[in-house]
RODO-2510 file (C-alpha; in nm, 4 decimals, decimal comma):
residues 178
     n   res          X          Y          Z
     1     m    11,1773     9,7236     8,6271
     2     g    10,9784     9,6101     8,8907
     3     l    10,9933     9,5759     9,3305
     4     t    10,8576     9,3256     9,4952
     5     g    10,9362     9,2773     9,9015
     6     r    10,7318     9,2606    10,2069
     7     n    10,5739     9,5417    10,3490
     8     a    10,8838     9,7740    10,5465
     9     s    11,1506     9,6322    10,3428
    10     g    11,1694     9,9622    10,1763
    11     k    11,0754     9,9412     9,8717
    12     t    10,9125    10,2933     9,8779
    13     t    11,2306    10,3909     9,9611
    14     v    11,4324    10,3070     9,6829
    15     v    11,1177    10,4453     9,4384
    16     q    11,2116    10,7576     9,5640
    17     w    11,5701    10,6956     9,5491
    18     f    11,4883    10,6374     9,1523
    19     a    11,2372    10,8944     9,1529
    20     s    11,4727    11,2042     9,2309
    21     r    11,7233    11,0350     8,9493
    22     g    11,4642    11,1284     8,6783
    23     v    11,2839    10,7729     8,6960
    24     r    10,9791    10,7241     8,6113
    25     t    10,7987    10,5374     8,9091
    26     v    10,4591    10,4109     8,9131
    27     s    10,2393    10,1158     9,1745
    28     c    10,0490     9,8208     9,0863
    29     s     9,8642     9,9592     9,3994
    30     d     9,7806    10,3105     9,1369
    31     s     9,5504    10,0641     8,9539
    32     i     9,3126     9,9962     9,3129
    33     r     9,3645    10,3778     9,4016
    34     g     9,1931    10,4896     9,0459
    35     w     8,9591    10,1465     9,0862
    36     l     8,8861    10,2797     9,4289
    37     s     8,7752    10,6471     9,3150
    38     e     8,5793    10,5083     9,0479
    39     q     8,3527    10,3411     9,2827
    40     g     8,3293    10,6497     9,5600
    41     k     8,5477    10,3590     9,7883
    42     e     8,7646    10,5003    10,0734
    43     e     9,1415    10,4277    10,0297
    44     s     9,2976    10,2187    10,3284
    45     r     9,5140     9,9712    10,3998
    46     e     9,1872     9,6898    10,4189
    47     s     9,0428     9,9127    10,0929
    48     l     9,3772     9,8633     9,8359
    49     i     9,3681     9,4162    10,0280
    50     e     9,0234     9,3948     9,8579
    51     g     9,0049     9,6409     9,5698
    52     g     9,3223     9,4668     9,4172
    53     r     9,1554     9,1229     9,5008
    54     e     8,8498     9,2257     9,3366
    55     l     9,0124     9,3688     9,0141
    56     r     9,1575     9,0506     8,9605
    57     r     8,8768     8,8221     8,9851
    58     r     8,7388     9,0879     8,7378
    59     g     9,0194     9,0822     8,5329
    60     g     9,2934     8,8277     8,5694
    61     p     9,5395     8,8119     8,7805
    62     g     9,7654     9,0305     8,6198
    63     i     9,5352     9,2954     8,5839
    64     l     9,6907     9,5271     8,7764
    65     a    10,0115     9,5124     8,5838
    66     e     9,8584     9,4740     8,2138
    67     m     9,6518     9,8482     8,3295
    68     l     9,9828    10,0172     8,4196
    69     l    10,1352     9,8586     8,0634
    70     d     9,8837    10,0649     7,9009
    71     e     9,9230    10,3795     8,1550
    72     l    10,3220    10,3499     8,0244
    73     s    10,2396    10,3102     7,6486
    74     g    10,5723    10,1560     7,6696
    75     d    10,8127    10,4450     7,8302
    76     d    11,0713    10,2676     8,1459
    77     a    10,9789    10,2837     8,4502
    78     v    11,0312    10,1349     8,7951
    79     i    10,6908     9,9567     8,9554
    80     d    10,6139     9,9099     9,3000
    81     s    10,3989     9,6922     9,4941
    82     i    10,4329     9,4146     9,2420
    83     r    10,2846     9,1026     9,4479
    84     t    10,1747     8,8543     9,2438
    85     p    10,2623     8,6236     8,9649
    86     g    10,0210     8,7105     8,7127
    87     e    10,1423     9,0156     8,7120
    88     v    10,4800     8,9659     8,6937
    89     q    10,4006     8,7383     8,3899
    90     a    10,2069     9,0756     8,2057
    91     l    10,5075     9,3195     8,3097
    92     r    10,7052     9,0135     8,1469
    93     t    10,5632     9,0888     7,7850
    94     r    10,8028     9,3172     7,7706
    95     g    11,1439     9,2055     7,7118
    96     d    11,3604     9,4694     7,9161
    97     f    11,1313     9,3464     8,2455
    98     v    11,3594     9,2862     8,5467
    99     l    11,1766     9,2197     8,9204
   100     i    11,3599     9,2884     9,2107
   101     e    11,2941     9,1375     9,4784
   102     v    11,3695     9,3960     9,7949
   103     r    11,4388     9,1896    10,1129
   104     a    11,4882     9,3105    10,5118
   105     g    11,4294     9,0791    10,7829
   106     a    11,1505     9,0509    11,0119
   107     d    11,2315     9,2540    11,2876
   108     s    11,4469     9,5793    11,0797
   109     r    11,0909     9,5742    10,8866
   110     w    10,8800     9,5818    11,1912
   111     q    11,0777     9,8722    11,3366
   112     r    11,0660    10,0455    11,0348
   113     s    10,6464    10,0049    11,0484
   114     q    10,6848    10,1230    11,3648
   115     d    10,8850    10,4584    11,2729
   116     r    10,6867    10,5534    10,9978
   117     g    10,3822    10,5615    11,1155
   118     r    10,1671    10,4681    10,7633
   119     p     9,8243    10,5243    10,8850
   120     g     9,7077    10,1343    10,8335
   121     d    10,0428    10,0368    11,0014
   122     p     9,9714     9,7693    11,2719
   123     v    10,0071     9,8168    11,6040
   124     d    10,1035     9,5440    11,7663
   125     r    10,3901     9,2845    11,6182
   126     a    10,1394     9,0429    11,6433
   127     t     9,9208     9,2140    11,3975
   128     f    10,1503     9,3004    11,2461
   129     i    10,2957     8,9026    11,1341
   130     s     9,9631     8,7951    11,1356
   131     h     9,8867     9,0528    10,8085
   132     e    10,2343     8,9203    10,6306
   133     e    10,1376     8,5709    10,6933
   134     a     9,7984     8,6336    10,5183
   135     e     9,9833     8,8349    10,1750
   136     e    10,2410     8,5345    10,1551
   137     v    10,0313     8,2728    10,0125
   138     a     9,7190     8,3758     9,8144
   139     l     9,4078     8,0986     9,8420
   140     d     9,2756     8,2098     9,4728
   141     d     9,4332     8,4078     9,1957
   142     a     9,3074     8,7180     9,2672
   143     g     9,5167     8,6826     9,6419
   144     q     9,8285     8,8664     9,7062
   145     a    10,1357     8,5551     9,6797
   146     l    10,4900     8,8070     9,8013
   147     v    10,6283     8,3727     9,8295
   148     a    10,5627     8,3296     9,5258
   149     t    10,6248     8,6391     9,3744
   150     a    10,9302     8,7067     9,5273
   151     e    11,0764     8,3615     9,3400
   152     m    11,0476     8,5189     9,0400
   153     a    11,2811     8,7716     9,1675
   154     n    11,5881     8,8496     8,8749
   155     l    11,8060     8,9936     9,1767
   156     v    11,7287     9,0441     9,5468
   157     l    11,8476     9,3541     9,7213
   158     f    11,8936     9,3116    10,0330
   159     n    11,8261     9,5954    10,2856
   160     d    11,9076     9,5286    10,6668
   161     g    12,1843     9,7979    10,6624
   162     p    12,1621    10,2016    10,6888
   163     i    12,0480    10,3688    10,3451
   164     d    12,3642    10,4998    10,2686
   165     e    12,4004    10,1389    10,1824
   166     l    12,1294    10,0714    10,0521
   167     h    12,1743    10,4203     9,8033
   168     s    12,5028    10,2717     9,7247
   169     d    12,4020     9,9377     9,6246
   170     l    12,1274    10,0679     9,4427
   171     e    12,3867    10,3224     9,2494
   172     d    12,5872     9,9996     9,2124
   173     l    12,2292     9,8434     9,0976
   174     l    12,1918    10,1526     8,8434
   175     e    12,5392    10,1254     8,6681
   176     s    12,5470     9,7152     8,6054
   177     l    12,1694     9,7404     8,4732
   178     a    12,3214    10,0409     8,2093
***
């Protein structure tokens, strides 16, 4: 299964929950991180975004997912950070692929972003919103397209409540997919 969603929607928390249950987890960003390392480039939010664009320009819109499918060799996993329709299409070559959008309101996401304090997270709300707007609609096949990707989701997981509510929803989700 794969996860898409806006910044600070809770994707990492969902991935951690699955990992704690022994499910293998990978991220489309892992493909970019490997490429950045090969290029001798430092990892930052900006370099990950530009690295993803460069890889998509070179290999097509689904390249990050294709790289992960090669790495997975048919194994099951939860794939994080799916940001383009091309990645979804590549992952759907596996007949059992399910895309889940993790959705949370802007206020919740802004507060989570501030609470977690990750390097590269915006320190003011205007920058948070401008980063988000830049990721919503791709200007070309190399860019992120979160709106179009979310529209391809098979399921939506709402994450505006407390973490125990999210965990309960994940238990129900896992049971329904079994």
